[in-house]
C-alpha positions in Angstrom: 11.7 35.2 -39.3 15.4 34.6 -38.9 16.6 31.0 -38.8 17.0 29.8 -36.1 14.6 32.1 -34.3 16.1 34.7 -32.0 13.8 33.6 -29.2 13.3 29.9 -28.5 10.1 28.4 -29.8 8.7 25.6 -27.9 5.9 23.5 -29.3 2.9 23.4 -27.1 0.0 21.0 -27.0 -2.7 20.4 -24.5 -2.2 17.3 -22.5 -4.4 15.6 -20.0 -3.2 13.1 -17.4 -5.2 9.9 -17.0 -5.7 8.9 -13.4 -5.1 5.3 -12.5 -5.5 3.0 -9.5 -4.3 -0.4 -8.4 -6.4 -2.1 -5.8 -6.7 -5.2 -3.7 -10.1 -5.7 -1.9 -11.5 -8.3 0.3 -15.2 -8.8 1.3 -16.3 -10.7 4.5 -12.8 -11.9 5.1 -12.4 -14.0 8.3 -9.2 -13.2 10.2 -8.4 -15.8 12.9 -6.9 -14.7 16.2 -3.3 -13.7 15.8 -3.8 -13.8 12.0 -3.3 -11.1 9.4 -3.8 -10.2 5.8 -1.1 -8.2 3.9 -1.1 -6.3 0.7 2.3 -5.4 -0.9 3.4 -3.4 -3.9 6.5 -2.3 -5.8 5.8 1.3 -6.9 9.1 1.8 -8.8 9.2 -1.3 -11.1 8.5 -0.5 -14.7 8.7 3.3 -14.3 12.2 3.8 -13.0 15.5 3.4 -14.8 16.7 0.0 -13.7 20.2 1.4 -13.3 18.9 3.4 -10.4 17.5 0.5 -8.5 19.4 -1.7 -6.0 19.8 -5.4 -6.4 19.2 -8.0 -3.7 16.3 -9.8 -2.2 12.9 -8.2 -2.1 11.7 -7.1 1.4 9.3 -9.3 3.4 9.3 -12.7 4.8 12.8 -14.1 4.6 13.9 -11.8 1.9 12.0 -13.3 -1.0 13.5 -13.5 -4.4 10.1 -13.2 -6.1 9.1 -9.8 -7.3 6.2 -8.0 -5.6 3.2 -6.9 -7.7 3.6 -3.5 -9.4 1.4 -0.4 -8.8 2.0 3.1 -10.0 1.1 6.2 -8.1 2.3 8.2 -5.2 -0.8 8.0 -3.0 -2.0 5.2 -0.7 -5.5 4.7 0.6 -6.9 2.0 2.8 -10.4 1.3 4.2 -11.6 -1.2 6.8 -14.9 -2.3 8.3 -14.6 -4.9 11.0 -17.1 -7.0 12.9 -15.5 -8.7 15.9 -16.7 -12.1 17.1 -16.7 -10.7 20.6 -17.9 -7.1 21.0 -15.3 -4.5 21.8 -12.3 -6.3 20.2 -10.3 -4.6 17.5 -7.7 -5.1 14.8 -4.6 -3.1 13.9 -3.9 -1.5 10.5 -0.2 -0.8 9.8 1.6 0.7 6.8 5.3 0.0 6.2 7.7 1.2 3.5 11.0 -0.3 2.3 13.5 1.9 0.6 14.6 -0.6 -2.0 15.7 -4.2 -2.5 17.9 -5.5 0.3 16.2 -3.2 2.8 13.6 -4.4 5.4 10.1 -3.0 5.7 9.9 -0.2 8.3 6.7 1.1 10.1 5.5 4.5 9.0 3.5 4.9 12.3 2.8 2.5 15.2 -0.5 1.6 13.6 -4.2 2.5 13.5 -6.7 0.7 15.8 -9.7 -0.8 13.9 -12.5 -0.8 16.5 -15.5 -3.1 16.2 -18.0 -1.8 13.7 -16.2 1.6 13.1 -15.2 2.5 9.6 -11.4 3.2 9.4 -10.0 5.1 6.5 -6.4 6.2 5.5 -6.6 8.6 2.6 -3.8 10.1 0.4 -0.8 8.8 2.4 2.3 9.7 0.3 4.4 6.6 -0.6 8.0 7.5 0.0 9.7 4.2 -0.4 10.0 1.8 -3.4 7.9 -0.9 -1.6 4.7 -0.5 0.4 3.1 -3.1 2.7 -0.3 -2.7 4.4 -1.2 -5.2 7.1 -4.5 -5.7 8.8 -4.0 -7.9 11.9 -6.2 -9.5 14.5 -4.3 -9.0 17.7 -6.8 -10.7 19.8 -5.9 -13.8 21.9 -6.7 -17.3 20.5 -10.2 -18.5 20.9 -13.2 -19.4 18.7 -15.0 -16.2 19.5 -12.1 -13.9 18.7 -12.3 -13.8 14.9 -12.7 -10.6 12.9 -14.8 -10.5 9.8 -13.6 -7.6 7.7 -14.2 -5.7 4.5 -10.8 -4.4 3.6 -9.4 -2.5 0.6 -6.0 -1.1 -0.2 -5.5 1.3 -3.2 -2.5 2.9 -4.8 -3.6 5.8 -7.0 -2.1 8.6 -9.1 -4.3 11.5 -8.1 
């Protein structure tokens, strides 16, 4: 065989990707009227060349200087089961992305209604910003009977 070879030789080996998931889950969480629970992640930190990332405040309340938790993976899932203090009331599940530091969170869609005692699921939503925030809100008016008790999970996964 002539050196170097006339046709390129590329070493080949079998590889297998290992799936991974970051999750935040809540069981029997009581959300007061006009209250909300939020889950936020930075999906670029640690896997992107830092020279490609913008500087500035992190998105969110008041432009925080504190880094958001890191999660790796292009897919977002969320699941909610809600029991309303008053039958027929509902929550609202929203997903927002922020392009990079210095940019605000922007709604992906107007939101998904979470009816009383109906399982709500978002599966495989592609994350297209650097930051993702998922909010479950109790949009009901103030009053003792207007609480939502929820089982809520948000997952960022690789496959």
